[in-house]
Backbone as JSON Lines, residues from 0, in Angstrom:
{"i":0,"aa":"M","n":[0.86,-1.2,0.0],"ca":[0.0,0.0,0.0],"c":[0.89,1.24,0.0]}
{"i":1,"aa":"D","n":[0.52,2.27,-0.81],"ca":[1.29,3.49,-0.88],"c":[1.13,4.29,0.41]}
{"i":2,"aa":"T","n":[2.2,4.9,0.84],"ca":[2.15,5.8,1.98],"c":[2.66,7.16,1.56]}
{"i":3,"aa":"L","n":[2.2,8.19,2.27],"ca":[2.65,9.53,1.95],"c":[4.09,9.7,2.4]}
{"i":4,"aa":"R","n":[4.94,10.19,1.52],"ca":[6.35,10.39,1.85],"c":[6.51,11.71,2.6]}
{"i":5,"aa":"R","n":[7.24,11.67,3.68],"ca":[7.49,12.88,4.45],"c":[8.46,13.77,3.67]}
{"i":6,"aa":"L","n":[8.12,15.06,3.6],"ca":[8.95,15.98,2.84],"c":[10.28,16.21,3.54]}
{"i":7,"aa":"T","n":[11.36,16.14,2.79],"ca":[12.69,16.42,3.3],"c":[12.98,17.91,3.15]}
{"i":8,"aa":"P","n":[14.02,18.42,3.81],"ca":[14.41,19.83,3.6],"c":[14.67,20.14,2.12]}
{"i":9,"aa":"L","n":[15.24,19.18,1.38],"ca":[15.47,19.4,-0.05],"c":[14.14,19.52,-0.8]}
{"i":10,"aa":"D","n":[13.17,18.67,-0.44],"ca":[11.85,18.76,-1.07],"c":[11.26,20.15,-0.86]}
{"i":11,"aa":"R","n":[11.36,20.65,0.37],"ca":[10.79,21.96,0.68],"c":[11.53,23.07,-0.06]}
{"i":12,"aa":"L","n":[12.85,22.92,-0.18],"ca":[13.64,23.91,-0.91],"c":[13.22,23.96,-2.38]}
{"i":13,"aa":"L","n":[13.06,22.78,-2.99],"ca":[12.65,22.72,-4.39],"c":[11.24,23.28,-4.58]}
{"i":14,"aa":"D","n":[10.36,22.98,-3.63],"ca":[8.99,23.5,-3.7],"c":[8.99,25.01,-3.59]}
{"i":15,"aa":"A","n":[9.82,25.55,-2.69],"ca":[9.91,27.0,-2.53],"c":[10.46,27.66,-3.79]}
{"i":16,"aa":"A","n":[11.46,27.01,-4.41],"ca":[12.03,27.55,-5.64],"c":[10.99,27.57,-6.77]}
{"i":17,"aa":"Q","n":[10.2,26.5,-6.85],"ca":[9.15,26.45,-7.86],"c":[8.12,27.55,-7.63]}
{"i":18,"aa":"N","n":[7.75,27.76,-6.37],"ca":[6.8,28.82,-6.05],"c":[7.35,30.19,-6.45]}
{"i":19,"aa":"A","n":[8.64,30.41,-6.17],"ca":[9.25,31.7,-6.51],"c":[9.2,31.94,-8.02]}
{"i":20,"aa":"L","n":[9.55,30.94,-8.8],"ca":[9.54,31.09,-10.25],"c":[8.13,31.34,-10.77]}
{"i":21,"aa":"M","n":[7.16,30.59,-10.24],"ca":[5.79,30.76,-10.69],"c":[5.24,32.14,-10.31]}
{"i":22,"aa":"T","n":[5.59,32.59,-9.11],"ca":[5.08,33.87,-8.64],"c":[5.66,35.03,-9.42]}
{"i":23,"aa":"V","n":[6.97,35.0,-9.65],"ca":[7.66,36.14,-10.25],"c":[7.6,36.12,-11.78]}
{"i":24,"aa":"A","n":[7.72,34.91,-12.36],"ca":[7.84,34.84,-13.82],"c":[6.76,34.01,-14.5]}
{"i":25,"aa":"G","n":[5.95,33.31,-13.74],"ca":[4.96,32.43,-14.34],"c":[3.58,33.05,-14.41]}
{"i":26,"aa":"T","n":[2.59,32.18,-14.59],"ca":[1.19,32.59,-14.65],"c":[0.43,31.78,-13.61]}
{"i":27,"aa":"P","n":[0.35,32.29,-12.38],"ca":[-0.33,31.55,-11.32],"c":[-1.79,31.28,-11.68]}
{"i":28,"aa":"R","n":[-2.29,30.13,-11.26],"ca":[-3.67,29.76,-11.53],"c":[-4.51,29.92,-10.27]}
{"i":29,"aa":"A","n":[-5.64,30.58,-10.42],"ca":[-6.55,30.74,-9.29],"c":[-7.46,29.53,-9.19]}
{"i":30,"aa":"E","n":[-7.76,29.12,-7.96],"ca":[-8.7,28.03,-7.76],"c":[-10.14,28.53,-7.76]}
{"i":31,"aa":"R","n":[-10.31,29.81,-7.44],"ca":[-11.65,30.4,-7.41],"c":[-11.84,31.32,-8.61]}
{"i":32,"aa":"P","n":[-13.09,31.49,-9.07],"ca":[-13.33,32.39,-10.2],"c":[-12.95,33.83,-9.85]}
{"i":33,"aa":"N","n":[-12.5,34.55,-10.84],"ca":[-12.18,35.96,-10.67],"c":[-13.46,36.74,-10.37]}
{"i":34,"aa":"P","n":[-13.56,37.4,-9.2],"ca":[-14.8,38.09,-8.85],"c":[-15.13,39.28,-9.74]}
{"i":35,"aa":"G","n":[-14.15,39.75,-10.5],"ca":[-14.42,40.87,-11.4],"c":[-14.87,40.44,-12.78]}
{"i":36,"aa":"R","n":[-14.79,39.15,-13.06],"ca":[-15.05,38.68,-14.42],"c":[-16.48,38.94,-14.87]}
{"i":37,"aa":"Q","n":[-17.44,38.86,-13.94],"ca":[-18.84,39.04,-14.3],"c":[-19.29,40.5,-14.21]}
{"i":38,"aa":"V","n":[-18.37,41.39,-13.85],"ca":[-18.71,42.81,-13.72],"c":[-18.37,43.52,-15.02]}
{"i":39,"aa":"P","n":[-19.28,44.32,-15.56],"ca":[-18.99,45.04,-16.8],"c":[-17.75,45.92,-16.64]}
{"i":40,"aa":"D","n":[-16.91,45.93,-17.67],"ca":[-15.67,46.71,-17.63],"c":[-15.94,48.07,-18.25]}
{"i":41,"aa":"A","n":[-16.18,49.07,-17.42],"ca":[-16.53,50.4,-17.89],"c":[-15.32,51.07,-18.54]}
{"i":42,"aa":"A","n":[-15.6,51.99,-19.47],"ca":[-14.54,52.74,-20.12],"c":[-13.95,53.75,-19.13]}
{"i":43,"aa":"L","n":[-12.63,53.8,-19.07],"ca":[-11.93,54.75,-18.22],"c":[-11.11,55.68,-19.1]}
{"i":44,"aa":"D","n":[-11.03,56.95,-18.71],"ca":[-10.16,57.83,-19.47],"c":[-8.7,57.55,-19.09]}
{"i":45,"aa":"A","n":[-7.77,58.17,-19.79],"ca":[-6.35,57.83,-19.61],"c":[-5.86,58.04,-18.18]}
{"i":46,"aa":"P","n":[-6.13,59.17,-17.53],"ca":[-5.67,59.32,-16.14],"c":[-6.3,58.29,-15.19]}
{"i":47,"aa":"E","n":[-7.59,58.0,-15.38],"ca":[-8.26,57.0,-14.54],"c":[-7.63,55.62,-14.74]}
{"i":48,"aa":"R","n":[-7.33,55.28,-15.99],"ca":[-6.73,53.98,-16.28],"c":[-5.35,53.87,-15.66]}
{"i":49,"aa":"R","n":[-4.56,54.94,-15.75],"ca":[-3.21,54.93,-15.15],"c":[-3.3,54.78,-13.63]}
{"i":50,"aa":"H","n":[-4.25,55.48,-13.02],"ca":[-4.39,55.41,-11.56],"c":[-4.84,54.01,-11.13]}
{"i":51,"aa":"A","n":[-5.84,53.47,-11.84],"ca":[-6.31,52.12,-11.51],"c":[-5.19,51.11,-11.68]}
{"i":52,"aa":"A","n":[-4.41,51.26,-12.75],"ca":[-3.29,50.34,-12.99],"c":[-2.24,50.46,-11.89]}
{"i":53,"aa":"G","n":[-1.96,51.69,-11.45],"ca":[-0.99,51.87,-10.37],"c":[-1.44,51.19,-9.09]}
{"i":54,"aa":"L","n":[-2.72,51.33,-8.76],"ca":[-3.23,50.69,-7.55],"c":[-3.2,49.17,-7.67]}
{"i":55,"aa":"M","n":[-3.59,48.66,-8.84],"ca":[-3.58,47.21,-9.01],"c":[-2.17,46.65,-9.07]}
{"i":56,"aa":"R","n":[-1.22,47.47,-9.53],"ca":[0.18,47.03,-9.5],"c":[0.66,46.91,-8.05]}
{"i":57,"aa":"I","n":[0.27,47.87,-7.22],"ca":[0.6,47.79,-5.79],"c":[0.03,46.51,-5.19]}
{"i":58,"aa":"N","n":[-1.23,46.21,-5.51],"ca":[-1.86,45.03,-4.94],"c":[-1.24,43.74,-5.48]}
{"i":59,"aa":"H","n":[-0.81,43.76,-6.74],"ca":[-0.11,42.61,-7.28],"c":[1.2,42.4,-6.54]}
{"i":60,"aa":"V","n":[1.95,43.48,-6.29],"ca":[3.18,43.38,-5.52],"c":[2.89,42.85,-4.12]}
{"i":61,"aa":"G","n":[1.79,43.33,-3.53],"ca":[1.42,42.84,-2.21],"c":[1.22,41.34,-2.18]}
{"i":62,"aa":"E","n":[0.65,40.81,-3.25],"ca":[0.42,39.36,-3.32],"c":[1.71,38.6,-3.6]}
{"i":63,"aa":"V","n":[2.61,39.2,-4.37],"ca":[3.95,38.6,-4.54],"c":[4.63,38.5,-3.18]}
{"i":64,"aa":"C","n":[4.55,39.59,-2.4],"ca":[5.15,39.59,-1.06],"c":[4.47,38.57,-0.15]}
{"i":65,"aa":"A","n":[3.14,38.47,-0.25],"ca":[2.41,37.53,0.59],"c":[2.83,36.1,0.3]}
{"i":66,"aa":"Q","n":[2.98,35.77,-0.98],"ca":[3.44,34.43,-1.33],"c":[4.79,34.15,-0.68]}
{"i":67,"aa":"A","n":[5.71,35.1,-0.83],"ca":[7.06,34.9,-0.31],"c":[7.05,34.8,1.21]}
{"i":68,"aa":"L","n":[6.27,35.66,1.87],"ca":[6.19,35.63,3.32],"c":[5.69,34.27,3.82]}
{"i":69,"aa":"Y","n":[4.57,33.83,3.25],"ca":[3.96,32.59,3.72],"c":[4.85,31.38,3.42]}
{"i":70,"aa":"I","n":[5.47,31.36,2.26],"ca":[6.35,30.25,1.92],"c":[7.56,30.23,2.85]}
{"i":71,"aa":"G","n":[8.12,31.42,3.11],"ca":[9.25,31.49,4.03],"c":[8.87,31.07,5.43]}
{"i":72,"aa":"Q","n":[7.71,31.54,5.9],"ca":[7.26,31.18,7.23],"c":[6.96,29.68,7.34]}
{"i":73,"aa":"A","n":[6.3,29.13,6.32],"ca":[5.94,27.71,6.34],"c":[7.19,26.82,6.32]}
{"i":74,"aa":"A","n":[8.24,27.29,5.65],"ca":[9.45,26.47,5.52],"c":[10.1,26.19,6.87]}
{"i":75,"aa":"V","n":[9.9,27.1,7.83],"ca":[10.56,26.91,9.13],"c":[9.56,26.75,10.27]}
{"i":76,"aa":"A","n":[8.27,26.63,9.95],"ca":[7.26,26.43,11.0],"c":[7.54,25.12,11.73]}
{"i":77,"aa":"R","n":[7.41,25.14,13.04],"ca":[7.75,23.96,13.83],"c":[6.6,22.99,13.95]}
{"i":78,"aa":"D","n":[5.4,23.5,13.89],"ca":[4.21,22.68,14.08],"c":[3.54,22.42,12.74]}
{"i":79,"aa":"A","n":[3.13,21.17,12.5],"ca":[2.5,20.82,11.22],"c":[1.21,21.6,10.99]}
{"i":80,"aa":"A","n":[0.45,21.84,12.08],"ca":[-0.8,22.59,11.94],"c":[-0.53,24.03,11.52]}
{"i":81,"aa":"T","n":[0.52,24.63,12.08],"ca":[0.88,26.0,11.69],"c":[1.3,26.04,10.24]}
{"i":82,"aa":"R","n":[2.1,25.06,9.83],"ca":[2.54,25.01,8.43],"c":[1.34,24.86,7.5]}
{"i":83,"aa":"A","n":[0.4,24.0,7.85],"ca":[-0.79,23.81,7.02],"c":[-1.62,25.08,6.94]}
{"i":84,"aa":"H","n":[-1.74,25.8,8.06],"ca":[-2.47,27.07,8.09],"c":[-1.83,28.07,7.13]}
{"i":85,"aa":"L","n":[-0.51,28.17,7.16],"ca":[0.2,29.12,6.31],"c":[0.05,28.76,4.83]}
{"i":86,"aa":"L","n":[0.15,27.49,4.51],"ca":[0.05,27.07,3.12],"c":[-1.36,27.23,2.58]}
{"i":87,"aa":"E","n":[-2.35,27.02,3.45],"ca":[-3.74,27.24,3.01],"c":[-3.97,28.71,2.69]}
{"i":88,"aa":"A","n":[-3.47,29.59,3.55],"ca":[-3.6,31.01,3.29],"c":[-2.84,31.4,2.02]}
{"i":89,"aa":"A","n":[-1.67,30.78,1.81],"ca":[-0.88,31.08,0.62],"c":[-1.64,30.75,-0.66]}
{"i":90,"aa":"Q","n":[-2.45,29.68,-0.63],"ca":[-3.22,29.32,-1.81],"c":[-4.25,30.39,-2.13]}
{"i":91,"aa":"E","n":[-4.89,30.95,-1.11],"ca":[-5.84,32.02,-1.37],"c":[-5.12,33.27,-1.86]}
{"i":92,"aa":"E","n":[-3.9,33.5,-1.37],"ca":[-3.13,34.62,-1.88],"c":[-2.75,34.39,-3.35]}
{"i":93,"aa":"T","n":[-2.6,33.12,-3.75],"ca":[-2.35,32.82,-5.16],"c":[-3.55,33.24,-6.01]}
{"i":94,"aa":"D","n":[-4.76,33.01,-5.5],"ca":[-5.95,33.5,-6.19],"c":[-5.86,35.0,-6.38]}
{"i":95,"aa":"H","n":[-5.52,35.72,-5.31],"ca":[-5.42,37.18,-5.39],"c":[-4.38,37.6,-6.43]}
{"i":96,"aa":"L","n":[-3.24,36.9,-6.41],"ca":[-2.17,37.22,-7.35],"c":[-2.65,37.07,-8.79]}
{"i":97,"aa":"A","n":[-3.36,35.97,-9.06],"ca":[-3.86,35.74,-10.42],"c":[-4.91,36.78,-10.82]}
{"i":98,"aa":"W","n":[-5.78,37.13,-9.88],"ca":[-6.82,38.13,-10.19],"c":[-6.2,39.5,-10.49]}
{"i":99,"aa":"C","n":[-5.22,39.89,-9.69],"ca":[-4.56,41.18,-9.92],"c":[-3.82,41.18,-11.26]}
{"i":100,"aa":"A","n":[-3.18,40.06,-11.59],"ca":[-2.49,39.96,-12.88],"c":[-3.48,40.07,-14.03]}
{"i":101,"aa":"D","n":[-4.64,39.43,-13.89],"ca":[-5.68,39.53,-14.92],"c":[-6.09,40.98,-15.12]}
{"i":102,"aa":"R","n":[-6.3,41.68,-14.01],"ca":[-6.78,43.06,-14.11],"c":[-5.72,43.97,-14.7]}
{"i":103,"aa":"L","n":[-4.46,43.75,-14.37],"ca":[-3.39,44.54,-14.98],"c":[-3.38,44.37,-16.5]}
{"i":104,"aa":"R","n":[-3.56,43.14,-16.96],"ca":[-3.59,42.9,-18.41],"c":[-4.77,43.64,-19.03]}
{"i":105,"aa":"E","n":[-5.92,43.61,-18.37],"ca":[-7.09,44.3,-18.9],"c":[-6.88,45.81,-18.96]}
{"i":106,"aa":"L","n":[-6.06,46.33,-18.07],"ca":[-5.76,47.77,-18.06],"c":[-4.55,48.11,-18.92]}
{"i":107,"aa":"D","n":[-4.06,47.12,-19.68],"ca":[-2.88,47.3,-20.54],"c":[-1.67,47.79,-19.73]}
{"i":108,"aa":"A","n":[-1.5,47.2,-18.55],"ca":[-0.41,47.58,-17.67],"c":[0.41,46.35,-17.31]}
{"i":109,"aa":"R","n":[1.61,46.57,-16.83],"ca":[2.53,45.49,-16.48],"c":[2.69,45.4,-14.97]}
{"i":110,"aa":"P","n":[3.12,44.24,-14.47],"ca":[3.47,44.13,-13.05],"c":[4.72,44.95,-12.74]}
{"i":111,"aa":"S","n":[5.05,45.04,-11.48],"ca":[6.25,45.77,-11.07],"c":[7.51,45.1,-11.63]}
{"i":112,"aa":"L","n":[8.43,45.92,-12.11],"ca":[9.7,45.39,-12.6],"c":[10.58,44.89,-11.45]}
{"i":113,"aa":"L","n":[10.23,45.26,-10.24],"ca":[11.04,44.89,-9.07],"c":[10.5,43.66,-8.34]}
{"i":114,"aa":"N","n":[9.61,42.91,-8.96],"ca":[9.01,41.76,-8.29],"c":[10.03,40.76,-7.76]}
{"i":115,"aa":"P","n":[11.11,40.46,-8.49],"ca":[12.11,39.53,-7.9],"c":[12.69,40.07,-6.59]}
{"i":116,"aa":"L","n":[12.92,41.38,-6.53],"ca":[13.45,41.98,-5.3],"c":[12.42,41.92,-4.18]}
{"i":117,"aa":"W","n":[11.15,42.26,-4.5],"ca":[10.1,42.19,-3.49],"c":[9.98,40.77,-2.94]}
{"i":118,"aa":"Y","n":[10.04,39.78,-3.83],"ca":[9.89,38.39,-3.4],"c":[11.04,37.98,-2.48]}
{"i":119,"aa":"A","n":[12.26,38.28,-2.9],"ca":[13.43,37.85,-2.12],"c":[13.42,38.49,-0.72]}
{"i":120,"aa":"G","n":[13.13,39.79,-0.66],"ca":[13.11,40.46,0.63],"c":[12.02,39.92,1.54]}
{"i":121,"aa":"S","n":[10.83,39.67,0.98],"ca":[9.72,39.17,1.79],"c":[9.96,37.75,2.26]}
{"i":122,"aa":"C","n":[10.59,36.93,1.43],"ca":[10.9,35.56,1.84],"c":[11.88,35.57,3.01]}
{"i":123,"aa":"A","n":[12.87,36.46,2.95],"ca":[13.83,36.57,4.05],"c":[13.14,37.0,5.34]}
{"i":124,"aa":"I","n":[12.19,37.93,5.23],"ca":[11.45,38.37,6.41],"c":[10.6,37.22,6.96]}
{"i":125,"aa":"G","n":[9.98,36.46,6.05],"ca":[9.17,35.33,6.48],"c":[9.99,34.28,7.2]}
{"i":126,"aa":"L","n":[11.17,34.0,6.69],"ca":[12.06,33.04,7.36],"c":[12.44,33.53,8.75]}
{"i":127,"aa":"A","n":[12.78,34.83,8.85],"ca":[13.18,35.39,10.15],"c":[12.02,35.33,11.14]}
{"i":128,"aa":"A","n":[10.8,35.65,10.66],"ca":[9.63,35.6,11.54],"c":[9.36,34.18,12.0]}
{"i":129,"aa":"G","n":[9.47,33.23,11.08],"ca":[9.19,31.84,11.41],"c":[10.16,31.25,12.41]}
{"i":130,"aa":"L","n":[11.41,31.68,12.33],"ca":[12.43,31.15,13.24],"c":[12.23,31.6,14.68]}
{"i":131,"aa":"R","n":[11.41,32.61,14.88],"ca":[11.12,33.07,16.24],"c":[10.17,32.14,16.98]}
{"i":132,"aa":"G","n":[9.52,31.24,16.26],"ca":[8.56,30.34,16.89],"c":[7.18,30.52,16.3]}
{"i":133,"aa":"D","n":[6.34,29.52,16.46],"ca":[5.04,29.53,15.79],"c":[4.11,30.63,16.28]}
{"i":134,"aa":"G","n":[4.16,30.97,17.56],"ca":[3.31,32.04,18.07],"c":[3.64,33.37,17.42]}
{"i":135,"aa":"W","n":[4.93,33.68,17.33],"ca":[5.36,34.91,16.66],"c":[5.12,34.82,15.16]}
{"i":136,"aa":"N","n":[5.29,33.63,14.61],"ca":[5.04,33.4,13.19],"c":[3.6,33.8,12.84]}
{"i":137,"aa":"L","n":[2.65,33.29,13.63],"ca":[1.25,33.61,13.39],"c":[0.94,35.08,13.72]}
{"i":138,"aa":"G","n":[1.65,35.62,14.71],"ca":[1.47,37.03,15.02],"c":[1.87,37.92,13.87]}
{"i":139,"aa":"F","n":[2.89,37.52,13.15],"ca":[3.32,38.26,11.97],"c":[2.24,38.22,10.9]}
{"i":140,"aa":"V","n":[1.57,37.07,10.78],"ca":[0.45,36.95,9.84],"c":[-0.65,37.94,10.2]}
{"i":141,"aa":"V","n":[-1.0,37.99,11.49],"ca":[-2.08,38.88,11.93],"c":[-1.76,40.33,11.58]}
{"i":142,"aa":"E","n":[-0.57,40.79,11.93],"ca":[-0.22,42.19,11.69],"c":[-0.14,42.49,10.2]}
{"i":143,"aa":"T","n":[0.44,41.57,9.43],"ca":[0.52,41.76,7.99],"c":[-0.86,41.89,7.38]}
{"i":144,"aa":"E","n":[-1.75,40.98,7.74],"ca":[-3.09,40.97,7.13],"c":[-3.91,42.19,7.56]}
{"i":145,"aa":"R","n":[-3.75,42.64,8.81],"ca":[-4.47,43.83,9.25],"c":[-4.01,45.06,8.46]}
{"i":146,"aa":"Q","n":[-2.7,45.15,8.21],"ca":[-2.21,46.29,7.44],"c":[-2.64,46.21,5.98]}
{"i":147,"aa":"V","n":[-2.66,45.0,5.41],"ca":[-3.12,44.83,4.03],"c":[-4.61,45.17,3.93]}
{"i":148,"aa":"E","n":[-5.37,44.72,4.91],"ca":[-6.8,45.02,4.93],"c":[-7.03,46.53,4.92]}
{"i":149,"aa":"A","n":[-6.23,47.26,5.7],"ca":[-6.38,48.72,5.76],"c":[-6.03,49.38,4.44]}
{"i":150,"aa":"H","n":[-4.96,48.91,3.78],"ca":[-4.61,49.58,2.52],"c":[-5.57,49.19,1.4]}
{"i":151,"aa":"L","n":[-6.16,48.01,1.47],"ca":[-7.19,47.66,0.49],"c":[-8.41,48.56,0.64]}
{"i":152,"aa":"E","n":[-8.76,48.88,1.87],"ca":[-9.87,49.81,2.1],"c":[-9.55,51.18,1.49]}
{"i":153,"aa":"E","n":[-8.3,51.63,1.65],"ca":[-7.9,52.89,1.03],"c":[-8.02,52.83,-0.48]}
{"i":154,"aa":"H","n":[-7.63,51.72,-1.07],"ca":[-7.69,51.58,-2.52],"c":[-9.14,51.52,-3.0]}
{"i":155,"aa":"L","n":[-10.0,50.88,-2.24],"ca":[-11.42,50.84,-2.62],"c":[-12.0,52.25,-2.68]}
{"i":156,"aa":"Q","n":[-11.52,53.13,-1.8],"ca":[-12.0,54.51,-1.8],"c":[-11.34,55.33,-2.9]}
{"i":157,"aa":"S","n":[-10.11,54.94,-3.29],"ca":[-9.34,55.74,-4.24],"c":[-9.55,55.35,-5.7]}
{"i":158,"aa":"L","n":[-10.05,54.14,-5.95],"ca":[-10.26,53.71,-7.34],"c":[-11.2,54.66,-8.07]}
{"i":159,"aa":"P","n":[-11.02,54.81,-9.39],"ca":[-11.99,55.59,-10.16],"c":[-13.4,55.05,-9.93]}
{"i":160,"aa":"E","n":[-14.35,55.94,-9.82],"ca":[-15.72,55.54,-9.49],"c":[-16.27,54.5,-10.46]}
{"i":161,"aa":"A","n":[-15.89,54.6,-11.73],"ca":[-16.44,53.69,-12.74],"c":[-15.78,52.32,-12.75]}
{"i":162,"aa":"D","n":[-14.66,52.16,-12.03],"ca":[-13.9,50.91,-12.11],"c":[-14.47,49.86,-11.15]}
{"i":163,"aa":"A","n":[-15.67,49.4,-11.48],"ca":[-16.34,48.4,-10.63],"c":[-15.64,47.05,-10.69]}
{"i":164,"aa":"R","n":[-14.96,46.76,-11.78],"ca":[-14.31,45.46,-11.92],"c":[-13.14,45.33,-10.93]}
{"i":165,"aa":"S","n":[-12.28,46.34,-10.85],"ca":[-11.19,46.31,-9.86],"c":[-11.76,46.3,-8.45]}
{"i":166,"aa":"R","n":[-12.82,47.06,-8.25],"ca":[-13.42,47.14,-6.91],"c":[-13.96,45.78,-6.46]}
{"i":167,"aa":"A","n":[-14.54,45.02,-7.37],"ca":[-15.06,43.69,-7.02],"c":[-13.93,42.77,-6.59]}
{"i":168,"aa":"I","n":[-12.79,42.85,-7.26],"ca":[-11.64,42.02,-6.9],"c":[-11.12,42.4,-5.52]}
{"i":169,"aa":"L","n":[-10.94,43.7,-5.28],"ca":[-10.36,44.14,-4.02],"c":[-11.29,43.87,-2.84]}
{"i":170,"aa":"S","n":[-12.59,43.91,-3.07],"ca":[-13.55,43.64,-1.99],"c":[-13.41,42.21,-1.48]}
{"i":171,"aa":"V","n":[-13.29,41.25,-2.39],"ca":[-13.11,39.86,-1.99],"c":[-11.76,39.67,-1.32]}
{"i":172,"aa":"M","n":[-10.73,40.29,-1.86],"ca":[-9.41,40.2,-1.26],"c":[-9.43,40.72,0.18]}
{"i":173,"aa":"K","n":[-10.1,41.84,0.4],"ca":[-10.17,42.43,1.74],"c":[-10.84,41.47,2.72]}
{"i":174,"aa":"D","n":[-11.92,40.84,2.3],"ca":[-12.6,39.88,3.17],"c":[-11.69,38.68,3.49]}
{"i":175,"aa":"D","n":[-10.95,38.22,2.49],"ca":[-10.04,37.09,2.7],"c":[-8.94,37.46,3.7]}
{"i":176,"aa":"E","n":[-8.37,38.66,3.56],"ca":[-7.28,39.07,4.44],"c":[-7.77,39.15,5.88]}
{"i":177,"aa":"A","n":[-8.98,39.68,6.09],"ca":[-9.53,39.76,7.44],"c":[-9.69,38.36,8.04]}
{"i":178,"aa":"R","n":[-10.14,37.42,7.21],"ca":[-10.33,36.05,7.69],"c":[-8.99,35.4,8.02]}
{"i":179,"aa":"H","n":[-7.97,35.65,7.21],"ca":[-6.64,35.1,7.5],"c":[-6.14,35.58,8.86]}
{"i":180,"aa":"A","n":[-6.34,36.86,9.14],"ca":[-5.91,37.41,10.43],"c":[-6.68,36.78,11.57]}
{"i":181,"aa":"D","n":[-7.99,36.66,11.4],"ca":[-8.82,36.05,12.45],"c":[-8.42,34.6,12.7]}
{"i":182,"aa":"N","n":[-8.16,33.86,11.63],"ca":[-7.77,32.45,11.77],"c":[-6.42,32.32,12.48]}
{"i":183,"aa":"A","n":[-5.49,33.23,12.17],"ca":[-4.18,33.18,12.83],"c":[-4.31,33.49,14.32]}
{"i":184,"aa":"L","n":[-5.19,34.44,14.66],"ca":[-5.42,34.74,16.07],"c":[-5.99,33.51,16.79]}
{"i":185,"aa":"A","n":[-6.96,32.88,16.15],"ca":[-7.58,31.7,16.76],"c":[-6.59,30.55,16.9]}
{"i":186,"aa":"A","n":[-5.56,30.51,16.04],"ca":[-4.58,29.43,16.08],"c":[-3.47,29.67,17.1]}
{"i":187,"aa":"G","n":[-3.52,30.8,17.82],"ca":[-2.54,31.03,18.86],"c":[-1.5,32.1,18.57]}
{"i":188,"aa":"A","n":[-1.84,33.06,17.7],"ca":[-0.89,34.13,17.38],"c":[-0.56,34.96,18.6]}
{"i":189,"aa":"R","n":[0.69,35.41,18.65],"ca":[1.11,36.37,19.67],"c":[1.14,37.76,19.04]}
{"i":190,"aa":"I","n":[0.61,38.74,19.75],"ca":[0.57,40.1,19.22],"c":[1.98,40.68,19.2]}
{"i":191,"aa":"L","n":[2.37,41.21,18.04],"ca":[3.73,41.74,17.91],"c":[3.89,43.02,18.73]}
{"i":192,"aa":"P","n":[5.0,43.14,19.45],"ca":[5.23,44.34,20.27],"c":[5.76,45.5,19.44]}
{"i":193,"aa":"P","n":[5.6,46.73,19.94],"ca":[6.24,47.87,19.28],"c":[7.75,47.68,19.33]}
{"i":194,"aa":"P","n":[8.5,48.2,18.36],"ca":[8.04,49.02,17.23],"c":[7.82,48.21,15.96]}
{"i":195,"aa":"I","n":[7.67,46.88,16.06],"ca":[7.61,46.05,14.86],"c":[6.47,46.46,13.92]}
{"i":196,"aa":"P","n":[5.22,46.64,14.41],"ca":[4.15,47.06,13.49],"c":[4.45,48.39,12.79]}
{"i":197,"aa":"T","n":[5.07,49.32,13.51],"ca":[5.4,50.62,12.91],"c":[6.44,50.47,11.82]}
{"i":198,"aa":"V","n":[7.45,49.63,12.07],"ca":[8.48,49.38,11.05],"c":[7.85,48.72,9.83]}
{"i":199,"aa":"M","n":[6.96,47.75,10.05],"ca":[6.28,47.08,8.94],"c":[5.47,48.07,8.11]}
{"i":200,"aa":"A","n":[4.78,48.97,8.79],"ca":[3.97,49.97,8.08],"c":[4.84,50.9,7.26]}
{"i":201,"aa":"G","n":[6.01,51.27,7.82],"ca":[6.92,52.14,7.08],"c":[7.47,51.47,5.84]}
{"i":202,"aa":"M","n":[7.84,50.19,5.95],"ca":[8.32,49.44,4.79],"c":[7.23,49.32,3.74]}
{"i":203,"aa":"S","n":[6.0,49.07,4.19],"ca":[4.88,48.96,3.26],"c":[4.65,50.27,2.51]}
{"i":204,"aa":"K","n":[4.79,51.38,3.22],"ca":[4.59,52.69,2.59],"c":[5.59,52.93,1.47]}
{"i":205,"aa":"V","n":[6.84,52.56,1.71],"ca":[7.87,52.7,0.67],"c":[7.56,51.79,-0.52]}
{"i":206,"aa":"M","n":[7.19,50.55,-0.23],"ca":[6.86,49.61,-1.31],"c":[5.73,50.15,-2.17]}
{"i":207,"aa":"K","n":[4.68,50.67,-1.55],"ca":[3.53,51.16,-2.3],"c":[3.9,52.36,-3.17]}
{"i":208,"aa":"A","n":[4.72,53.25,-2.64],"ca":[5.12,54.42,-3.4],"c":[5.93,54.04,-4.64]}
{"i":209,"aa":"V","n":[6.81,53.06,-4.5],"ca":[7.64,52.61,-5.63],"c":[6.82,51.8,-6.62]}
{"i":210,"aa":"A","n":[6.03,50.85,-6.12],"ca":[5.29,49.94,-7.0],"c":[4.21,50.65,-7.81]}
{"i":211,"aa":"Y","n":[3.7,51.76,-7.32],"ca":[2.68,52.5,-8.07],"c":[3.19,52.88,-9.47]}
{"i":212,"aa":"R","n":[4.5,53.11,-9.57],"ca":[5.07,53.57,-10.84],"c":[6.01,52.56,-11.49]}
{"i":213,"aa":"V","n":[6.71,51.74,-10.7],"ca":[7.77,50.87,-11.26],"c":[7.37,49.41,-11.16]}
């Protein structure tokens, strides 16, 4: 009878490398339908299209970072349940990544040219967070998702009024991020102490400013 083979460190390394390539250079596949697909795509003038594209590029970068964070954290998670929680959340972030990529193509825009850098930096942060222990690992998830939820709300307010298709995508993403944070809290997350949340917010602010244009 076949048995499930336990993953070795090499297996995990190869899986992480495959995820990195797919995230940065591939075409991730969403498991759920794109929530914007059934929404009519209204005509936007040139400034509105550029602004919508800039916001969706930021959100695409955010999902690249989320993939890297979760993969890095899962690679060093000590508890199998924590690792499973992180990988499940990562799959939903893959949906977000694919939806944002779809919308960028519809807006005739490209992803950030710095995605390899965003991925590498976020993976390193995820590894560092995970090595602190599972409670801190999950705490990092909570703070990350709360900050992402807040910036998605800002983007929902900032999108051109006619861009209902982008708004539909971001609304579902916002709900997912809130659920990820709630699930991490329920799984035993430890609340991160100051000044870590402030430093995270500052790094996010720089990323958003750069990704809007590059």
